[in-house]
VOLODO-623060 format. One record per residue (C-alpha): z, x, y; residue in three letters; chain; residue number from 1. Coordinates in pm, 1 decimal, decimal comma. Layout:
VOLODO-623060
up=Z; east=X; north=Y; rest=ALA; kette=A; nr=NUM
...
end
This chain:
VOLODO-623060
up=4955,7; east=-3189,4; north=-2624,7; rest=MET; kette=A; nr=1
up=5053,2; east=-3018,1; north=-2974,0; rest=LEU; kette=A; nr=2
up=4882,0; east=-3274,9; north=-3158,3; rest=LEU; kette=A; nr=3
up=4556,9; east=-3182,7; north=-2940,9; rest=PHE; kette=A; nr=4
up=4563,2; east=-2830,1; north=-2995,4; rest=GLN; kette=A; nr=5
up=4635,9; east=-2864,4; north=-3381,7; rest=ARG; kette=A; nr=6
up=4356,0; east=-3073,5; north=-3395,9; rest=HIS; kette=A; nr=7
up=4105,4; east=-2853,0; north=-3198,0; rest=ARG; kette=A; nr=8
up=4197,5; east=-2550,5; north=-3431,6; rest=ARG; kette=A; nr=9
up=4067,0; east=-2750,1; north=-3737,5; rest=HIS; kette=A; nr=10
up=3779,8; east=-2961,8; north=-3564,0; rest=SER; kette=A; nr=11
up=3524,7; east=-2690,0; north=-3684,5; rest=GLY; kette=A; nr=12
up=3638,0; east=-2697,1; north=-4074,3; rest=MET; kette=A; nr=13
up=3500,8; east=-3023,3; north=-4123,3; rest=VAL; kette=A; nr=14
up=3124,7; east=-2903,5; north=-4042,6; rest=LEU; kette=A; nr=15
up=3167,5; east=-2579,9; north=-4248,9; rest=LEU; kette=A; nr=16
up=3278,2; east=-2802,7; north=-4517,0; rest=MET; kette=A; nr=17
up=2977,3; east=-3058,6; north=-4468,3; rest=VAL; kette=A; nr=18
up=2711,0; east=-2681,5; north=-4436,2; rest=LEU; kette=A; nr=19
up=2860,8; east=-2557,5; north=-4771,6; rest=VAL; kette=A; nr=20
up=2799,0; east=-2914,1; north=-4916,8; rest=VAL; kette=A; nr=21
up=2447,4; east=-2960,0; north=-4818,6; rest=ILE; kette=A; nr=22
up=2350,0; east=-2559,1; north=-4890,9; rest=ILE; kette=A; nr=23
up=2504,2; east=-2644,0; north=-5258,1; rest=THR; kette=A; nr=24
up=2292,7; east=-2952,6; north=-5320,9; rest=MET; kette=A; nr=25
up=1995,9; east=-2772,9; north=-5148,8; rest=SER; kette=A; nr=26
up=2043,3; east=-2511,5; north=-5421,5; rest=ILE; kette=A; nr=27
up=2096,7; east=-2759,6; north=-5740,3; rest=LEU; kette=A; nr=28
up=1803,6; east=-2962,8; north=-5592,1; rest=LEU; kette=A; nr=29
up=1570,2; east=-2656,7; north=-5579,5; rest=THR; kette=A; nr=30
up=1705,1; east=-2538,1; north=-5937,5; rest=THR; kette=A; nr=31
up=1614,9; east=-2862,9; north=-6090,2; rest=MET; kette=A; nr=32
up=1290,5; east=-2925,3; north=-5908,6; rest=LEU; kette=A; nr=33
up=1168,3; east=-2550,2; north=-6064,2; rest=SER; kette=A; nr=34
up=1280,5; east=-2621,7; north=-6378,4; rest=GLN; kette=A; nr=35
up=1089,3; east=-2984,8; north=-6405,3; rest=ASN; kette=A; nr=36
up=770,6; east=-2807,6; north=-6283,9; rest=MET; kette=A; nr=37
up=784,5; east=-2495,7; north=-6536,3; rest=SER; kette=A; nr=38
up=816,2; east=-2773,4; north=-6804,7; rest=GLN; kette=A; nr=39
up=505,6; east=-2953,2; north=-6681,8; rest=VAL; kette=A; nr=40
up=304,3; east=-2640,3; north=-6642,2; rest=PHE; kette=A; nr=41
up=456,1; east=-2539,6; north=-7068,1; rest=SER; kette=A; nr=42
up=358,8; east=-2869,6; north=-7182,5; rest=SER; kette=A; nr=43
up=4,6; east=-2854,7; north=-7063,9; rest=GLN; kette=A; nr=44
up=-18,0; east=-2544,2; north=-7176,4; rest=ASP; kette=A; nr=45
up=91,4; east=-2655,0; north=-7513,7; rest=LYS; kette=A; nr=46
up=-165,8; east=-2974,2; north=-7530,8; rest=VAL; kette=A; nr=47
up=-451,8; east=-2732,9; north=-7429,8; rest=ASP; kette=A; nr=48
up=-382,7; east=-2495,0; north=-7693,9; rest=GLN; kette=A; nr=49
up=-397,3; east=-2808,6; north=-7959,1; rest=ILE; kette=A; nr=50
up=-692,8; east=-2919,7; north=-7784,3; rest=LYS; kette=A; nr=51
up=-841,2; east=-2556,5; north=-7864,6; rest=ALA; kette=A; nr=52
up=-738,1; east=-2540,9; north=-8211,0; rest=GLU; kette=A; nr=53
up=-898,3; east=-2878,6; north=-8310,4; rest=GLU; kette=A; nr=54
up=-1209,6; east=-2751,3; north=-8122,8; rest=LEU; kette=A; nr=55
up=-1215,3; east=-2456,0; north=-8308,0; rest=ALA; kette=A; nr=56
up=-1187,9; east=-2654,3; north=-8663,7; rest=ARG; kette=A; nr=57
up=-1481,8; east=-2842,4; north=-8551,4; rest=GLY; kette=A; nr=58
up=-1648,9; east=-2558,3; north=-8463,3; rest=ALA; kette=A; nr=59
up=-1578,8; east=-2409,5; north=-8746,4; rest=TYR; kette=A; nr=60
up=-1732,3; east=-2686,3; north=-8969,0; rest=TRP; kette=A; nr=61
up=-2003,4; east=-2727,1; north=-8749,7; rest=LYS; kette=A; nr=62
up=-2142,0; east=-2367,7; north=-8808,9; rest=ALA; kette=A; nr=63
up=-2100,2; east=-2426,1; north=-9169,6; rest=TYR; kette=A; nr=64
up=-2341,6; east=-2722,4; north=-9165,0; rest=MET; kette=A; nr=65
up=-2568,7; east=-2542,1; north=-8949,1; rest=ASP; kette=A; nr=66
up=-2575,7; east=-2251,7; north=-9168,4; rest=ILE; kette=A; nr=67
up=-2597,0; east=-2427,7; north=-9462,4; rest=SER; kette=A; nr=68
up=-2871,6; east=-2610,5; north=-9323,5; rest=SER; kette=A; nr=69
up=-3041,0; east=-2263,0; north=-9244,9; rest=GLY; kette=A; nr=70
up=-2997,3; east=-2287,3; north=-8882,1; rest=THR; kette=A; nr=71
up=-2777,1; east=-2013,3; north=-8638,7; rest=ALA; kette=A; nr=72
up=-2463,4; east=-2188,7; north=-8488,0; rest=PRO; kette=A; nr=73
up=-2460,8; east=-2262,6; north=-8165,4; rest=THR; kette=A; nr=74
up=-2216,1; east=-2211,4; north=-7886,2; rest=VAL; kette=A; nr=75
up=-2112,3; east=-2488,7; north=-7725,3; rest=SER; kette=A; nr=76
up=-1906,8; east=-2631,1; north=-7421,6; rest=SER; kette=A; nr=77
up=-1681,1; east=-2896,9; north=-7441,2; rest=GLU; kette=A; nr=78
up=-1508,1; east=-3093,0; north=-7128,3; rest=THR; kette=A; nr=79
up=-1158,9; east=-3262,4; north=-7197,2; rest=LEU; kette=A; nr=80
up=-986,2; east=-3413,6; north=-6920,1; rest=ASP; kette=A; nr=81
up=-1168,2; east=-3226,3; north=-6643,0; rest=GLY; kette=A; nr=82
up=-1116,5; east=-2846,9; north=-6849,2; rest=LYS; kette=A; nr=83
up=-1403,2; east=-2696,2; north=-7005,6; rest=THR; kette=A; nr=84
up=-1342,5; east=-2560,0; north=-7326,0; rest=PHE; kette=A; nr=85
up=-1604,8; east=-2314,2; north=-7421,9; rest=THR; kette=A; nr=86
up=-1656,5; east=-2295,4; north=-7827,9; rest=VAL; kette=A; nr=87
up=-1827,9; east=-2002,8; north=-8004,4; rest=GLY; kette=A; nr=88
up=-1875,8; east=-1863,3; north=-8356,0; rest=ALA; kette=A; nr=89
up=-1831,3; east=-1513,5; north=-8360,1; rest=LEU; kette=A; nr=90
up=-2006,0; east=-1443,4; north=-8667,4; rest=GLY; kette=A; nr=91
up=-1980,0; east=-1395,8; north=-9065,9; rest=GLY; kette=A; nr=92
up=-2112,4; east=-1679,4; north=-9308,0; rest=LYS; kette=A; nr=93
up=-1858,2; east=-1968,6; north=-9363,4; rest=PRO; kette=A; nr=94
up=-2039,8; east=-2097,2; north=-9658,3; rest=ALA; kette=A; nr=95
up=-1883,6; east=-1859,0; north=-9873,0; rest=ASP; kette=A; nr=96
up=-1514,7; east=-1945,0; north=-9872,2; rest=SER; kette=A; nr=97
up=-1406,6; east=-1584,5; north=-9960,1; rest=THR; kette=A; nr=98
up=-1519,3; east=-1469,9; north=-9625,2; rest=VAL; kette=A; nr=99
up=-1330,6; east=-1507,7; north=-9278,5; rest=GLN; kette=A; nr=100
up=-1527,9; east=-1668,7; north=-8971,6; rest=TYR; kette=A; nr=101
up=-1395,7; east=-1637,2; north=-8663,2; rest=PRO; kette=A; nr=102
up=-1408,4; east=-1887,8; north=-8365,4; rest=VAL; kette=A; nr=103
up=-1364,6; east=-1822,2; north=-8062,0; rest=SER; kette=A; nr=104
up=-1204,1; east=-2093,5; north=-7786,8; rest=VAL; kette=A; nr=105
up=-1186,3; east=-2053,0; north=-7421,5; rest=SER; kette=A; nr=106
up=-1063,9; east=-2249,2; north=-7151,7; rest=TYR; kette=A; nr=107
end
């Protein structure tokens, strides 16, 4: 009878330990998933930034050629991987190397 009473006092301890382990594992898993998702979003933002920079370089030289040939620079849009990048020249004359020629890319 004494063994049964001792077993009864400690019977809920295993359940409590299992619950603590499950909760701890759930917290760790949630933290890891959250960190991975933020890395994915950060990587995608960096890729979009690189695409925008390259499109701005291309827009600069296109505007340079347009102005050199006597036509006005145009605003264009490019769709890359399902995302639309709008490129616009903000003015100035790129043919003169001493004048800055700003180019805007929005996405």
